[in-house]
C-alpha positions as a printed NumPy array, in Angstrom:
array([[-145.219,  -92.88 ,  -59.736],
       [-142.049,  -94.338,  -61.268],
       [-139.99 ,  -91.468,  -59.823],
       [-141.364,  -92.137,  -56.344],
       [-140.65 ,  -95.856,  -56.738],
       [-137.077,  -95.124,  -57.581],
       [-136.676,  -92.773,  -54.639],
       [-137.975,  -95.243,  -52.166],
       [-135.729,  -97.924,  -53.629],
       [-132.64 ,  -95.684,  -53.346],
       [-133.547,  -94.995,  -49.653],
       [-133.874,  -98.683,  -48.93 ],
       [-130.539,  -99.433,  -50.557],
       [-128.764,  -96.741,  -48.687],
       [-130.103,  -98.243,  -45.326],
       [-129.227, -101.708,  -46.249],
       [-125.81 , -101.217,  -47.683],
       [-124.576,  -98.303,  -45.635],
       [-121.096,  -97.064,  -46.633],
       [-121.034,  -99.579,  -49.515],
       [-123.666,  -97.518,  -51.231],
       [-122.416,  -94.257,  -52.919],
       [-124.864,  -91.976,  -54.638],
       [-123.285,  -90.309,  -57.688],
       [-126.337,  -88.401,  -58.983],
       [-130.082,  -88.43 ,  -58.613],
       [-130.472,  -91.488,  -60.709],
       [-127.031,  -93.314,  -60.604],
       [-124.99 ,  -94.859,  -57.792],
       [-122.293,  -97.375,  -57.059],
       [-122.612, -100.441,  -54.725],
       [-119.578, -102.307,  -53.475],
       [-120.542, -105.944,  -53.186],
       [-118.464, -107.852,  -50.61 ],
       [-118.357, -111.717,  -50.535],
       [-119.064, -113.397,  -47.22 ],
       [-116.452, -115.886,  -48.188],
       [-113.699, -113.359,  -48.587],
       [-110.301, -114.4  ,  -47.057],
       [-108.392, -111.334,  -48.188],
       [-108.025, -107.802,  -46.763],
       [-107.576, -106.459,  -50.29 ],
       [-110.069, -105.014,  -52.612],
       [-109.435, -107.681,  -55.195],
       [-112.612, -109.694,  -54.287],
       [-114.941, -106.703,  -54.14 ],
       [-117.382, -106.398,  -57.001],
       [-118.219, -102.873,  -57.914],
       [-121.638, -102.355,  -59.491],
       [-122.192,  -98.961,  -61.161],
       [-125.93 ,  -98.569,  -61.839],
       [-127.983,  -95.954,  -63.599],
       [-131.767,  -95.834,  -63.456],
       [-133.573,  -94.715,  -66.619],
       [-136.494,  -92.374,  -66.59 ],
       [-138.994,  -95.257,  -67.307],
       [-137.506,  -97.636,  -64.638],
       [-139.125,  -99.93 ,  -63.392],
       [-142.239,  -99.559,  -65.494],
       [-140.706, -100.378,  -68.84 ],
       [-136.891, -100.499,  -68.832],
       [-134.317, -102.235,  -66.613],
       [-131.323, -100.291,  -65.027],
       [-128.083, -100.059,  -66.958],
       [-125.021, -101.197,  -65.151],
       [-121.377, -101.8  ,  -65.316],
       [-119.584, -104.531,  -63.327],
       [-115.956, -104.349,  -62.112],
       [-114.241, -107.092,  -60.251],
       [-110.573, -108.04 ,  -60.496],
       [-111.441, -111.669,  -59.3  ],
       [-113.681, -112.356,  -62.193],
       [-112.594, -112.955,  -65.814],
       [-114.393, -111.19 ,  -68.689],
       [-116.313, -114.282,  -69.511],
       [-117.477, -114.607,  -65.852],
       [-118.511, -110.844,  -65.872],
       [-120.562, -111.427,  -69.015],
       [-122.095, -114.495,  -67.562],
       [-123.13 , -112.543,  -64.436],
       [-124.429, -109.684,  -66.53 ],
       [-126.688, -112.033,  -68.388],
       [-128.014, -113.46 ,  -65.107],
       [-128.819, -109.956,  -63.905],
       [-130.62 , -108.972,  -67.123],
       [-132.699, -112.13 ,  -67.136],
       [-133.867, -111.509,  -63.542],
       [-135.597, -108.155,  -64.455],
       [-139.295, -108.187,  -64.501],
       [-141.098, -105.147,  -66.054],
       [-142.734, -103.078,  -63.326],
       [-140.683, -104.468,  -60.367],
       [-137.654, -102.914,  -58.591],
       [-134.633, -105.158,  -59.019],
       [-131.534, -103.65 ,  -57.512],
       [-131.523, -105.546,  -54.215],
       [-132.113, -108.732,  -56.038],
       [-129.212, -107.897,  -58.469],
       [-126.837, -107.106,  -55.572],
       [-127.628, -110.438,  -53.831],
       [-127.371, -112.361,  -57.042],
       [-124.026, -110.822,  -57.706],
       [-122.897, -111.558,  -54.033],
       [-123.981, -115.218,  -54.493],
       [-122.099, -115.43 ,  -57.709],
       [-119.028, -113.929,  -56.225],
       [-119.293, -116.173,  -53.188],
       [-119.328, -119.37 ,  -55.381],
       [-116.389, -118.223,  -57.401],
       [-114.287, -117.642,  -54.235],
       [-115.229, -121.044,  -52.9  ],
       [-114.32 , -122.605,  -56.239],
       [-110.968, -120.926,  -56.201],
       [-110.254, -121.918,  -52.582],
       [-111.022, -125.541,  -53.572],
       [-108.542, -125.33 ,  -56.351],
       [-105.789, -123.893,  -54.124],
       [-106.46 , -126.744,  -51.632],
       [-106.211, -129.252,  -54.472],
       [-102.944, -127.718,  -55.708],
       [-101.475, -127.758,  -52.347],
       [-102.321, -131.336,  -51.57 ],
       [-101.064, -132.535,  -55.01 ],
       [ -97.727, -130.838,  -54.399],
       [ -97.23 , -132.59 ,  -51.188],
       [ -95.653, -135.871,  -52.206],
       [ -95.538, -137.162,  -48.673],
       [ -99.301, -137.233,  -48.324],
       [-101.121, -140.299,  -49.463],
       [-104.641, -139.511,  -48.343],
       [-106.324, -135.968,  -48.165],
       [-109.744, -134.568,  -47.697],
       [-110.81 , -131.172,  -49.25 ],
       [-112.569, -128.741,  -47.086],
       [-115.366, -127.14 ,  -49.09 ],
       [-115.741, -124.256,  -46.736],
       [-113.918, -120.855,  -47.066],
       [-110.651, -120.638,  -45.148],
       [-111.959, -117.771,  -42.992],
       [-112.868, -119.323,  -39.565],
       [-116.489, -118.696,  -38.71 ],
       [-118.905, -120.15 ,  -36.304],
       [-121.02 , -123.238,  -36.906],
       [-123.931, -122.652,  -39.246],
       [-126.325, -124.242,  -36.901],
       [-129.311, -121.973,  -36.126],
       [-128.368, -120.305,  -32.869],
       [-131.844, -120.282,  -31.611],
       [-131.929, -124.002,  -31.819],
       [-128.666, -124.676,  -30.02 ],
       [-129.463, -126.291,  -26.522],
       [-127.983, -124.886,  -23.483],
       [-125.274, -126.842,  -21.747],
       [-126.284, -128.631,  -18.505],
       [-123.346, -126.987,  -16.82 ],
       [-124.539, -124.863,  -13.924],
       [-122.283, -122.06 ,  -15.087],
       [-124.478, -121.701,  -18.067],
       [-127.771, -120.977,  -16.155],
       [-129.874, -118.018,  -17.487],
       [-128.97 , -116.103,  -14.271],
       [-125.461, -115.709,  -16.034],
       [-126.899, -114.487,  -19.222],
       [-125.406, -111.233,  -20.631],
       [-127.339, -107.941,  -20.103],
       [-129.942, -107.146,  -22.687],
       [-130.631, -103.741,  -24.231],
       [-133.795, -103.047,  -26.277],
       [-134.187, -100.288,  -28.889],
       [-137.33 ,  -98.252,  -29.648],
       [-139.934, -100.131,  -31.696],
       [-140.6  ,  -98.879,  -35.269],
       [-144.023,  -99.561,  -36.964],
       [-144.767,  -99.283,  -40.646],
       [-148.084, -100.476,  -42.115],
       [-148.927, -102.529,  -39.079],
       [-145.581, -104.325,  -39.053],
       [-143.456, -103.561,  -36.027],
       [-139.662, -103.825,  -35.736],
       [-137.606, -103.732,  -32.549],
       [-133.833, -104.371,  -32.031],
       [-132.235, -106.065,  -29.045],
       [-128.513, -106.217,  -28.224],
       [-126.162, -107.989,  -25.813],
       [-122.392, -107.984,  -25.342],
       [-121.192, -111.565,  -26.005],
       [-117.522, -113.08 ,  -26.066],
       [-118.577, -116.711,  -26.731],
       [-121.124, -118.987,  -28.363],
       [-122.473, -119.94 ,  -24.803],
       [-123.103, -116.299,  -24.173],
       [-124.884, -115.984,  -27.546],
       [-127.005, -119.006,  -26.505],
       [-127.815, -117.553,  -23.085],
       [-128.761, -114.171,  -24.465],
       [-131.092, -115.559,  -27.06 ],
       [-132.71 , -117.814,  -24.477],
       [-133.047, -115.05 ,  -22.012],
       [-134.562, -112.785,  -24.654],
       [-137.061, -115.409,  -25.476],
       [-138.322, -115.532,  -21.906],
       [-140.462, -112.539,  -23.083],
       [-143.421, -114.232,  -24.523],
       [-144.041, -111.4  ,  -27.014],
       [-140.466, -111.694,  -28.46 ],
       [-140.731, -115.501,  -28.565],
       [-143.882, -115.484,  -30.732],
       [-142.651, -112.681,  -33.084],
       [-143.031, -113.562,  -36.776],
       [-139.169, -113.361,  -37.258],
       [-136.306, -112.967,  -34.809],
       [-133.44 , -112.154,  -37.078],
       [-130.   , -112.321,  -35.436],
       [-126.234, -111.816,  -36.082],
       [-123.299, -111.854,  -33.925],
       [-119.549, -111.171,  -33.993],
       [-116.793, -111.617,  -31.533],
       [-113.108, -112.257,  -31.273],
       [-111.845, -115.373,  -29.541],
       [-107.917, -115.97 ,  -29.335],
       [-107.503, -113.55 ,  -32.236],
       [-109.959, -115.491,  -34.371],
       [-113.075, -113.76 ,  -35.843],
       [-116.299, -115.687,  -34.85 ],
       [-119.423, -114.613,  -36.719],
       [-122.784, -116.002,  -37.828],
       [-126.323, -115.077,  -38.499],
       [-129.881, -116.517,  -38.707],
       [-132.673, -115.211,  -41.12 ],
       [-135.4  , -116.934,  -39.074],
       [-137.538, -117.225,  -42.233],
       [-136.877, -113.671,  -43.4  ],
       [-134.765, -114.495,  -46.441],
       [-131.402, -112.8  ,  -46.526],
       [-132.256, -110.653,  -43.576],
       [-129.63 , -112.32 ,  -41.281],
       [-126.785, -111.939,  -43.754],
       [-127.646, -108.217,  -44.169],
       [-127.685, -107.787,  -40.451],
       [-124.247, -109.469,  -40.175],
       [-123.066, -107.239,  -43.018],
       [-123.964, -104.17 ,  -40.985],
       [-121.808, -105.515,  -38.065],
       [-118.954, -105.935,  -40.506],
       [-119.062, -102.685,  -42.204],
       [-119.387, -100.893,  -38.787],
       [-116.591, -103.129,  -37.268],
       [-118.782, -103.95 ,  -34.47 ],
       [-117.281, -106.545,  -32.14 ],
       [-118.377, -108.705,  -29.203],
       [-121.988, -108.105,  -29.905],
       [-125.186, -109.973,  -30.584],
       [-127.969, -108.149,  -32.322],
       [-131.495, -109.472,  -32.739],
       [-134.268, -107.751,  -34.607],
       [-137.854, -108.873,  -33.867],
       [-140.49 , -108.39 ,  -36.492],
       [-144.135, -108.722,  -35.839],
       [-145.919, -109.015,  -39.342],
       [-149.003, -106.935,  -39.697],
       [-150.494, -108.402,  -42.806],
       [-149.338, -105.909,  -45.4  ],
       [-146.201, -106.774,  -47.4  ],
       [-143.476, -104.097,  -47.179],
       [-141.177, -105.246,  -50.01 ],
       [-137.523, -104.04 ,  -49.592],
       [-138.709, -101.525,  -46.977],
       [-138.602, -104.313,  -44.408],
       [-134.804, -104.64 ,  -44.809],
       [-134.448, -100.918,  -44.488],
       [-136.354, -101.134,  -41.14 ],
       [-134.346, -104.075,  -39.917],
       [-131.068, -102.384,  -40.445],
       [-132.281,  -99.072,  -39.3  ],
       [-133.497, -100.187,  -35.822],
       [-130.241, -102.328,  -35.534],
       [-127.999,  -99.376,  -36.427],
       [-129.759,  -97.029,  -34.103],
       [-129.432,  -99.372,  -31.146],
       [-125.664,  -99.867,  -31.938],
       [-125.261,  -96.048,  -32.053],
       [-127.081,  -95.652,  -28.791],
       [-125.081,  -98.251,  -27.131],
       [-121.875,  -96.556,  -28.323],
       [-120.695,  -99.519,  -30.242],
       [-120.572,  -97.495,  -33.464],
       [-119.938,  -93.782,  -33.998],
       [-122.264,  -91.609,  -35.991],
       [-120.835,  -89.01 ,  -38.37 ],
       [-122.178,  -86.267,  -36.136],
       [-120.362,  -87.816,  -33.157],
       [-117.141,  -88.187,  -35.254],
       [-117.416,  -84.513,  -36.347],
       [-117.937,  -83.34 ,  -32.717],
       [-114.913,  -85.405,  -31.593],
       [-112.711,  -83.825,  -34.303],
       [-113.833,  -80.293,  -33.341],
       [-112.997,  -81.085,  -29.718],
       [-109.537,  -82.257,  -30.697],
       [-108.9  ,  -79.173,  -32.852],
       [-110.026,  -76.837,  -30.068],
       [-107.696,  -78.605,  -27.585],
       [-104.879,  -78.343,  -29.934],
       [-105.554,  -74.586,  -30.284],
       [-105.442,  -74.092,  -26.449],
       [-102.001,  -75.745,  -26.399]])
């Protein structure tokens, strides 16, 4: 039973974290935890978690782990390790909870450091007599308003007839819960609003238990991105993370879930990401490994003919 539980947890983690998850053996793996508040292209603010699952996990023993992060001091890493150890409950899987705890801890530290940078910069400027610190990260992102609650403009140019085309993935059903992904190409917040409103013209989608969404697009060279859990805690950020690690641009993804009365645990996150990833691949926005290998073979064959 414990072995089956471990296998199911590993499969869920692979689906949720994609290329950030690296299996090193049957019972050990590494997860790269990336902060949503990162303003750097370097790996300095990536937290690496090396995890090993003991034979009696999760029935009796917690996983063993090692944390590596250049951004955190030794004291901070020990503090985080204590938080993780204290969150383990005998008999319950814990890795997803650990990763998100680590991400939240890293997010907070980055925000604290950015605040300190702002304070230092202002104090050095002797010509300024008044200042206001911005508590948000320096990376420009869209407003954190719930997209589904944003009203449509009264401008005639924003009528639903101008909504982006919608594409729908195949539904996936597990233990009476059904998941379905929807996708639209977007280049502005107005198009996000229009696409969501158009999608919810479908009564079945409108009354779904959750409509989790995430979007990313570039505007004047600035990355705009946001997400909405719609009551499914952390699902929106995981969906946005999928768009980030696949470098998907100019896209809105919505995953509808109709709850069937049976709790799925971490499997629900696996299903949300899987239906979204499949639709992104079908639409051609991301390339599968099989497609990449095929492309490389064609290139090699073409070079040989030359």
